[in-house]
FIKOLZA-1660 file (N, C-alpha, C; in steps of 0.1 Angstrom, whole numbers, plus 5000, padded with zeros to 4 digits):
% residues 103
   i   px   py   pz ch aa at
   1 0675 7012 0668  A  M  N
   1 0688 7018 0665  A  M CA
   1 0697 7010 0656  A  M  C
   2 0702 7015 0647  A  S  N
   2 0711 7007 0638  A  S CA
   2 0725 7013 0638  A  S  C
   3 0735 7005 0640  A  D  N
   3 0749 7010 0640  A  D CA
   3 0758 7000 0631  A  D  C
   4 0763 7004 0620  A  S  N
   4 0770 6995 0611  A  S CA
   4 0783 6989 0619  A  S  C
   5 0787 6997 0628  A  N  N
   5 0800 6993 0636  A  N CA
   5 0796 6984 0649  A  N  C
   6 0784 6980 0651  A  A  N
   6 0779 6973 0663  A  A CA
   6 0784 6959 0661  A  A  C
   7 0788 6954 0673  A  V  N
   7 0791 6939 0674  A  V CA
   7 0782 6932 0682  A  V  C
   8 0776 6921 0680  A  G  N
   8 0768 6914 0689  A  G CA
   8 0775 6907 0699  A  G  C
   9 0768 6906 0711  A  I  N
   9 0773 6900 0722  A  I CA
   9 0764 6889 0725  A  I  C
  10 0769 6878 0726  A  E  N
  10 0761 6864 0728  A  E CA
  10 0759 6862 0745  A  E  C
  11 0749 6862 0749  A  I  N
  11 0744 6860 0762  A  I CA
  11 0752 6847 0767  A  I  C
  12 0758 6849 0779  A  G  N
  12 0765 6837 0786  A  G CA
  12 0779 6835 0780  A  G  C
  13 0783 6844 0771  A  Q  N
  13 0797 6843 0765  A  Q CA
  13 0807 6848 0777  A  Q  C
  14 0817 6840 0779  A  K  N
  14 0826 6844 0790  A  K CA
  14 0837 6852 0785  A  K  C
  15 0841 6863 0793  A  P  N
  15 0851 6872 0788  A  P CA
  15 0865 6864 0790  A  P  C
  16 0874 6868 0780  A  Q  N
  16 0887 6862 0781  A  Q CA
  16 0894 6867 0795  A  Q  C
  17 0901 6858 0801  A  A  N
  17 0908 6859 0814  A  A CA
  17 0917 6871 0812  A  A  C
  18 0917 6880 0822  A  S  N
  18 0927 6891 0822  A  S CA
  18 0929 6898 0809  A  S  C
  19 0919 6901 0802  A  S  N
  19 0919 6908 0789  A  S CA
  19 0906 6917 0788  A  S  C
  20 0908 6928 0782  A  C  N
  20 0897 6935 0780  A  C CA
  20 0889 6933 0767  A  C  C
  21 0896 6924 0759  A  G  N
  21 0889 6921 0747  A  G CA
  21 0893 6931 0735  A  G  C
  22 0901 6940 0738  A  C  N
  22 0904 6949 0726  A  C CA
  22 0914 6942 0717  A  C  C
  23 0922 6932 0721  A  G  N
  23 0932 6926 0713  A  G CA
  23 0946 6932 0715  A  G  C
  24 0946 6943 0723  A  G  N
  24 0959 6948 0726  A  G CA
  24 0965 6942 0738  A  G  C
  25 0978 6946 0740  A  H  N
  25 0985 6940 0752  A  H CA
  25 0991 6952 0759  A  H  C
  26 0993 6950 0772  A  D  N
  26 1003 6959 0779  A  D CA
  26 1016 6960 0773  A  D  C
  27 1019 6970 0765  A  T  N
  27 1032 6970 0759  A  T CA
  27 1041 6980 0766  A  T  C
  28 1035 6990 0773  A  V  N
  28 1042 7001 0778  A  V CA
  28 1042 6999 0794  A  V  C
  29 1053 6998 0800  A  E  N
  29 1053 6995 0815  A  E CA
  29 1049 7007 0823  A  E  C
  30 1052 7019 0818  A  F  N
  30 1049 7032 0825  A  F CA
  30 1042 7042 0815  A  F  C
  31 1030 7040 0811  A  P  N
  31 1024 7049 0802  A  P CA
  31 1023 7062 0808  A  P  C
  32 1023 7072 0800  A  E  N
  32 1023 7088 0805  A  E CA
  32 1007 7092 0805  A  E  C
  33 1001 7099 0815  A  L  N
  33 0990 7105 0814  A  L CA
  33 0991 7118 0817  A  L  C
  34 0988 7127 0806  A  D  N
  34 0989 7142 0807  A  D CA
  34 0976 7147 0813  A  D  C
  35 0975 7149 0825  A  V  N
  35 0963 7152 0833  A  V CA
  35 0959 7167 0830  A  V  C
  36 0967 7175 0823  A  Q  N
  36 0962 7188 0819  A  Q CA
  36 0950 7188 0809  A  Q  C
  37 0949 7176 0802  A  L  N
  37 0938 7174 0792  A  L CA
  37 0925 7170 0799  A  L  C
  38 0925 7168 0811  A  I  N
  38 0913 7162 0818  A  I CA
  38 0907 7173 0825  A  I  C
  39 0893 7175 0824  A  P  N
  39 0886 7186 0830  A  P CA
  39 0889 7184 0845  A  P  C
  40 0891 7196 0852  A  H  N
  40 0895 7197 0866  A  H CA
  40 0885 7190 0875  A  H  C
  41 0872 7190 0872  A  E  N
  41 0862 7184 0880  A  E CA
  41 0863 7169 0882  A  E  C
  42 0869 7163 0871  A  I  N
  42 0871 7147 0872  A  I CA
  42 0885 7143 0871  A  I  C
  43 0894 7153 0874  A  R  N
  43 0909 7150 0873  A  R CA
  43 0913 7140 0883  A  R  C
  44 0911 7142 0896  A  H  N
  44 0916 7133 0906  A  H CA
  44 0909 7119 0905  A  H  C
  45 0895 7119 0901  A  A  N
  45 0889 7106 0899  A  A CA
  45 0894 7098 0888  A  A  C
  46 0898 7104 0878  A  T  N
  46 0904 7098 0866  A  T CA
  46 0917 7092 0870  A  T  C
  47 0926 7100 0876  A  I  N
  47 0939 7094 0880  A  I CA
  47 0938 7083 0891  A  I  C
  48 0929 7084 0900  A  F  N
  48 0927 7072 0908  A  F CA
  48 0922 7061 0901  A  F  C
  49 0913 7062 0892  A  G  N
  49 0908 7051 0884  A  G CA
  49 0920 7044 0875  A  G  C
  50 0928 7053 0870  A  A  N
  50 0939 7048 0862  A  A CA
  50 0949 7040 0870  A  A  C
  51 0952 7045 0882  A  L  N
  51 0962 7039 0892  A  L CA
  51 0955 7026 0898  A  L  C
  52 0942 7026 0898  A  A  N
  52 0935 7013 0904  A  A CA
  52 0939 7000 0894  A  A  C
  53 0939 7004 0882  A  G  N
  53 0942 6994 0872  A  G CA
  53 0956 6989 0871  A  G  C
  54 0965 6995 0878  A  V  N
  54 0980 6993 0876  A  V CA
  54 0983 6980 0885  A  V  C
  55 0990 6970 0878  A  K  N
  55 0995 6959 0884  A  K CA
  55 1007 6960 0891  A  K  C
  56 1011 6952 0902  A  P  N
  56 1023 6953 0908  A  P CA
  56 1035 6953 0899  A  P  C
  57 1045 6961 0902  A  G  N
  57 1056 6962 0894  A  G CA
  57 1055 6971 0881  A  G  C
  58 1043 6976 0879  A  R  N
  58 1040 6985 0867  A  R CA
  58 1035 6998 0873  A  R  C
  59 1034 7008 0864  A  G  N
  59 1030 7020 0869  A  G CA
  59 1026 7030 0859  A  G  C
  60 1026 7043 0862  A  L  N
  60 1021 7053 0855  A  L CA
  60 1028 7066 0856  A  L  C
  61 1030 7073 0847  A  I  N
  61 1036 7087 0849  A  I CA
  61 1025 7097 0846  A  I  C
  62 1025 7105 0857  A  I  N
  62 1015 7116 0856  A  I CA
  62 1021 7129 0852  A  I  C
  63 1017 7136 0843  A  S  N
  63 1022 7149 0838  A  S CA
  63 1012 7160 0842  A  S  C
  64 1017 7171 0849  A  A  N
  64 1008 7181 0852  A  A CA
  64 1016 7195 0852  A  A  C
  65 1007 7207 0853  A  N  N
  65 1013 7218 0852  A  N CA
  65 1016 7225 0865  A  N  C
  66 1012 7217 0876  A  H  N
  66 1014 7222 0889  A  H CA
  66 1019 7210 0898  A  H  C
  67 1025 7212 0910  A  D  N
  67 1030 7201 0919  A  D CA
  67 1018 7196 0925  A  D  C
  68 1014 7183 0923  A  P  N
  68 1003 7176 0927  A  P CA
  68 1003 7172 0941  A  P  C
  69 1008 7180 0950  A  I  N
  69 1009 7177 0965  A  I CA
  69 0995 7172 0971  A  I  C
  70 0984 7178 0968  A  P  N
  70 0970 7172 0973  A  P CA
  70 0966 7160 0968  A  P  C
  71 0969 7157 0955  A  L  N
  71 0969 7144 0950  A  L CA
  71 0975 7133 0956  A  L  C
  72 0988 7136 0959  A  L  N
  72 0997 7127 0966  A  L CA
  72 0992 7123 0980  A  L  C
  73 0986 7132 0987  A  A  N
  73 0981 7131 1001  A  A CA
  73 0969 7122 0999  A  A  C
  74 0961 7125 0989  A  Q  N
  74 0948 7118 0988  A  Q CA
  74 0950 7104 0984  A  Q  C
  75 0961 7100 0976  A  L  N
  75 0964 7087 0972  A  L CA
  75 0969 7079 0985  A  L  C
  76 0977 7086 0993  A  E  N
  76 0983 7080 1005  A  E CA
  76 0971 7076 1014  A  E  C
  77 0961 7086 1015  A  Q  N
  77 0950 7081 1023  A  Q CA
  77 0941 7069 1018  A  Q  C
  78 0940 7069 1005  A  R  N
  78 0932 7059 0998  A  R CA
  78 0939 7045 0999  A  R  C
  79 0952 7045 0995  A  E  N
  79 0961 7033 0993  A  E CA
  79 0974 7035 1001  A  E  C
  80 0974 7035 1014  A  P  N
  80 0986 7038 1022  A  P CA
  80 0998 7029 1017  A  P  C
  81 1009 7034 1013  A  G  N
  81 1021 7027 1010  A  G CA
  81 1020 7018 0997  A  G  C
  82 1010 7020 0989  A  A  N
  82 1008 7011 0978  A  A CA
  82 1016 7015 0966  A  A  C
  83 1022 7027 0966  A  F  N
  83 1030 7031 0953  A  F CA
  83 1044 7037 0958  A  F  C
  84 1055 7033 0950  A  D  N
  84 1066 7041 0951  A  D CA
  84 1064 7054 0942  A  D  C
  85 1069 7066 0946  A  K  N
  85 1066 7077 0938  A  K CA
  85 1080 7085 0936  A  K  C
  86 1082 7088 0924  A  E  N
  86 1095 7096 0920  A  E CA
  86 1092 7108 0912  A  E  C
  87 1097 7119 0914  A  Y  N
  87 1096 7131 0904  A  Y CA
  87 1106 7129 0893  A  Y  C
  88 1102 7129 0882  A  L  N
  88 1111 7129 0870  A  L CA
  88 1112 7142 0866  A  L  C
  89 1103 7151 0867  A  E  N
  89 1105 7165 0864  A  E CA
  89 1098 7174 0874  A  E  C
  90 1104 7184 0880  A  R  N
  90 1099 7191 0891  A  R CA
  90 1098 7205 0888  A  R  C
  91 1089 7210 0878  A  G  N
  91 1087 7223 0875  A  G CA
  91 1097 7232 0869  A  G  C
  92 1095 7244 0868  A  P  N
  92 1083 7251 0873  A  P CA
  92 1071 7250 0864  A  P  C
  93 1072 7247 0851  A  E  N
  93 1062 7246 0842  A  E CA
  93 1054 7233 0842  A  E  C
  94 1063 7222 0842  A  I  N
  94 1058 7208 0840  A  I CA
  94 1063 7200 0852  A  I  C
  95 1054 7192 0858  A  F  N
  95 1057 7182 0869  A  F CA
  95 1054 7169 0864  A  F  C
  96 1063 7159 0864  A  K  N
  96 1060 7145 0860  A  K CA
  96 1064 7136 0873  A  K  C
  97 1055 7128 0877  A  I  N
  97 1057 7119 0887  A  I CA
  97 1054 7105 0882  A  I  C
  98 1065 7097 0886  A  R  N
  98 1063 7082 0882  A  R CA
  98 1058 7074 0895  A  R  C
  99 1048 7068 0892  A  F  N
  99 1041 7059 0903  A  F CA
  99 1043 7044 0899  A  F  C
 100 1048 7037 0909  A  E  N
 100 1049 7022 0906  A  E CA
 100 1043 7015 0917  A  E  C
 101 1033 7006 0913  A  R  N
 101 1026 6999 0924  A  R CA
 101 1037 6988 0930  A  R  C
 102 1037 6987 0943  A  K  N
 102 1045 6978 0950  A  K CA
 102 1039 6964 0949  A  K  C
 103 1047 6954 0950  A  A  N
 103 1043 6940 0949  A  A CA
 103 1036 6936 0962  A  A  C
% end
């Protein structure tokens, strides 16, 4: 397989601490995730994955076309009390919730 964009990885090379290696940095404290663009079958798993990567004091804004009450209940079961939640917009067409991970 030949890929002109491929980058070699040296075995034993240590990853940079707390960096994905992309060269970017966390510049947005509360990025917005429009979940309407995510297929329904993987939507909640995608949101849980995104929230799992959130550091204390930071968060994520979820934008949906319905009130995500089942998601909020599932999150509370998975990580009780881990996030402060605030509705920024509450329908009827768009719902935006700000999640902030507690310290």
